[in-house]
C-alpha positions in Angstrom: 29.7 1.0 -22.4 30.3 0.7 -18.8 27.8 3.6 -17.9 25.3 1.6 -19.4 26.1 -1.7 -17.4 26.1 0.4 -13.7 22.6 2.0 -15.1 21.3 -1.8 -15.5 22.6 -2.7 -12.4 21.3 0.2 -10.6 17.7 -0.4 -12.2 17.7 -4.1 -11.3 18.6 -2.9 -7.3 15.8 -0.6 -7.5 13.4 -3.3 -8.9 14.4 -5.2 -6.3 13.9 -3.3 -3.5 10.1 -2.3 -5.1 9.5 -6.4 -4.8 10.6 -6.7 -1.3 8.4 -4.1 0.1 5.5 -6.0 -0.9 5.9 -9.8 -1.7 3.0 -12.6 -1.1 4.4 -13.7 2.5 3.7 -9.3 3.2 0.3 -9.7 1.9 -0.6 -13.0 3.7 0.5 -11.7 6.9 -2.1 -8.2 6.1 -4.7 -10.5 5.2 -4.3 -12.7 8.2 -4.3 -9.8 10.4 -6.7 -7.6 9.3 -9.2 -10.2 7.1 -11.0 -13.1 7.5 -8.5 -15.6 6.8 -5.2 -15.7 4.7 -6.9 -16.7 1.7 -9.6 -14.5 2.0 -8.1 -11.2 0.2 -11.2 -9.4 -0.9 -12.1 -8.1 2.8 -12.5 -4.7 2.8 -10.5 -4.4 6.0 -7.5 -6.8 4.2 -7.3 -4.0 1.1 -7.4 -1.4 3.2 -4.2 -2.5 5.0 -2.7 -3.4 1.9 -3.2 -0.2 0.6 -2.1 1.9 3.5 1.3 0.0 3.4 1.2 1.1 -0.2 0.3 4.5 0.7 3.1 5.0 3.5 5.9 3.4 1.3 5.1 5.7 -1.8 5.0 9.3 0.8 8.8 7.7 2.0 9.6 7.4 -1.9 8.1 10.7 -2.4 10.0 12.7 0.2 13.3 11.4 -1.0 12.2 12.0 -5.0 10.1 15.3 -5.0 10.0 15.5 -8.9 8.6 11.8 -9.3 5.3 13.3 -10.5 4.0 9.8 -11.9 4.2 8.2 -8.3 2.7 11.5 -7.0 -0.3 10.7 -9.1 -0.2 6.7 -8.4 -0.4 8.1 -4.9 -3.5 9.8 -5.0 -5.2 7.4 -7.0 -4.6 5.2 -3.9 -5.6 7.5 -1.5 -8.6 8.0 -3.3 -9.3 4.0 -3.4 -8.7 3.7 0.0 -10.9 6.4 0.9 -14.0 4.6 -1.4 -13.0 1.2 0.4 -13.5 3.1 4.1 -16.8 4.9 2.7 -18.0 1.5 1.8 -17.2 -0.1 5.1 -18.5 2.9 6.9 -22.1 2.7 5.2 -22.3 -0.9 5.8 -20.7 -1.6 9.5 -19.9 1.2 11.4 -18.1 -0.9 13.9 -15.9 -2.3 11.6 -14.8 1.0 10.3 -14.0 2.2 13.7 -12.1 -0.9 14.4 -9.9 -0.5 11.4 -9.6 3.2 11.7 -8.3 2.7 15.3 -5.8 -0.4 13.9 -4.0 1.4 11.2 -3.7 4.8 13.3 -5.6 6.5 10.3 -7.2 9.6 11.0 -10.7 10.3 10.9 
């Protein structure tokens, strides 16, 4: 019985850590910095920055948890979504694309 309670506490601790890395305030700062405004969450630059933050977080998680294959799959999916947004931005406005690549230090 004690083991189950300690497992529950560990799970709650992990959930709090996950929530802490990406809360509404952090999202707002990304959209203020890279988007047009804090409330404009649809800009490609803001979404690319948010994806990059999430990708970096999951990469660090996978370094510690090499056999977490569901997270690995989610990471690959996120990289694909970010790539799609970057391709869209490159087609529509090459200057905005170059700017976001430089600001986020993405290789390209």
